[in-house]
N, C-alpha and C positions, 0 to 999 in steps of 0.2 A: 505493499498499498504505497502510495501517498500521498503533501496533500495537494487538497482536504477532503481527499476521500473518506471514512472513515477508517476505513479498514487499515489506515496510518496510522490516526489516532489512539482505535488498538493496543494492535501493533504495539505505539511506542508507550502504553504503559503496561507493560509486560515485558516490553528492555527494558525499563529504566526501576522496574522493580525486580529483575533478573539481580541486573547489576548493582540493585541492596544489598540482594541476598547473593554476590559470587562473577566479578569479574567476566571468567568463564565460561559461567550457561549466559551471560549478555552476548559474549562472542560465539556464545553454540547459534542463539538467539538471532544473530546481527546475519551469519550462515545462512541461515535456515530462510530466512526473508528475504536474499540471493537466489535461492535456487527457490525461492516462491517467486516474485519474478517472474524466474528464467523461464520456470516453470507453462507460468499461465500467460504472458506476453507472448508464448509459444503454441499455445495453446489460442490465441487471437486470433495472430499473423497466418495461423494451419484453416483456421477454422474459416475469417472473415476477408483473410485477402490469397487466402489459396484458391484449386485449379475445383471449381464444382467436381468430384467423381465424381457426383451422381449421375452425370451422361459420357463417366467408363461404357464400355461395351460388357455386361459380365453374359460370365460363361453358361455352360447345359446349368438349368437346377440352375439359379442366382433367379432373388427378385425382378422380376423387371422394371428399363429404370424408373424412376421418377422426382421430381422437383420440388424441396421443399418449397413451404407454405408458409403467412403468417398463421402467427399461433393463435384460436378463440376470441374476443374483448374478457371472455373468465377466466382467463390466464393471461392478460397479456395486462389485464387495470390492479395486478395485483403488486406484476414485473414491473412497472409502471412507479404506485409506491413501495417499493423492494430499493429499488432507484434511487430516486431520488434521498427520499431516507442514507441508502449507502454513500453518496455523496454529498450529500451536507451533514448530515448527523453527526462526521467529527464536531464541528460548530462547538455545539449544548457546552463540551467537557473540553471546551481552551483554559491554555491558564486563566488565570484569573479569573474567571467565564463558569466552570465549574457546574454549568445548569444539571447533567447531567448526575452530577456527583451528591448533589443536597438532595435531586430530588431522589434518589436510591438510600439517604442516608439514612431515616428512618425502617429499612427494609436490612440493609448489616452493618447494623451501627457499631451492630462488638464482632464484627470481622473486619475494624477498619483499620487502617493501617499506617502509618506517617509513612514516607520516603527518606532516610538518613540522608541525601542530597542535596546540592543546590537549585535550585531557577538552571544557571548560567549550564550547572550541570547542565539538566532533563532538557536544555538546546541543540545542548554537543553533544547531546546518545541521540541525538534527535537526527540530527543530520549525519552523522552517519550512518547511524540508519535506513535518512532517504537514499546519500554515495551507493551505500548497498544496494538495493532497491535499484536505480538507479542504470547501474551498472549491470542488476543481470537483467535488466530490457532489452538495457542498447545492443549485448549479444543479442541475445532472441530477437530481435532489430535484422542485424546484420546477416542469423545463420536463414532463420524462415523470413525475409519480407526484404531484405534485402541480393538475400541471399549474396552476397563477399564472402562470408569463412563457410571453408567444408566445415556439415555437422559432427566430424570424425574428428575434430582438430578439440570442438572441447564435447561433443561426449561420448565417451571411449564405449565399446561394445558391451561393458557391463551397466552405464550407464542406461541405454538405449535400449535394452530388456527388461530395465524395469529391477532392476538389481537380482535377476533371475528369480522371482519374489513366482512370478507366476510357474514357471520353472520345475522349479524347486515343490511351489500345492497338487503339480501333476505327477513330480514323481516319487513327490510324500502317499498324497491317495492313492499312485499307480499300481505302488510297490506295496511298504507294509499299510498304510493302509487298507489293498486289497485285500489284503491276506487277512488281517481281518476281519475284514469286512467277510469276507466267505468263511472265515472261524466259526465269528458269528453266528451269519447262514444255516453251519450244515451244524455247529456241537450249540449251541446253544435254543436255535431260534429249535432246530430237528428235531436233537435231541431231548433235550432238558425240558425244552417248554409244551414242543408239541409232542414231548413223550407224559411227558403228566399228565396234557387232556385224556389222550388218543390213553393210557397208564388207566385211569380213573374210567374211564370209557369202557374199557378190558376186562376191569375186576369189575366191573355191576353187567357184564356181559356176562361173565364165567361166575359169575354170582346167583343169577338167576337160571340157567343154566341149569348149575347141583342143587338146583327150589325146586323147581319142575321137576324133576323126578315124580315130590313129594304126594303133589296133584294131578291123582292118578282119572278121581268121577267116580270108581267107585265106593261105593257108600259100603262097602261092607269094611271092606280100607282105613276108608276114617271111621271105623266101630269100635276097633280092632286100637286104630290111635287113638281112641277117647279112654277104651277101658287098660290098655297097660297106662296113660296117662295114670288114671283114678287108682289103678294098685301102688306107681309108685311113689302116689303122698301120701297111698296106707301106709305103705311101709315107712316116709320118709314120722309123721305123726305117729308111729307105734315106737323108730326109733327114738323118739325124742322126749317122747313122754316116757319114753322106761317098762311099758311093757308086760316087752318079754328078758 
């Protein structure tokens, strides 16, 4: 972010707090601001000043050519409001003004922390941050807008491939991740979870099969069972009362 946009003021507050805590963290923040300015400028130059890639010929199986169009007002109006606030919202918290800070003070009163740096020091830190952002913007401009410098000079393959982040994710999920998923699918899901469900069903089915043989439908069998039960009960009571 650069003045007067709101991104500059929020970034400036963060960098000032980082300097107050540790100059090393402040330096890391400045380098990050430079890289952010570079990559955001690259995106702007490629999207709004680059070639119309939607006119390129498509191969078999790809989508047909399409022409971008303006978004409807339902989306455009909120974007315009946000753009205006992003452009001038930072002016609400200018030094010696602090309108936004005073507005939020009742909410964050117990978390406020006064910086131990002077006003001129804040100005100097802001100038350095703007200079870093300007360097990032100018480098992106020379590469992607003016095309006076090759991208390989400032973007090694390691950076152009996003620190190999996507490749690392693909290698992890395609290797150990896939193996773990196969293990859980085959062992945990197939044997433990499905085994428990199928085991209960098998137990009920086999129990029903065993109990089914006792239901013959013959009255004499049921009468014999009742008589045997009566004899067993009689014997139990006789033993309990000590009559024998």
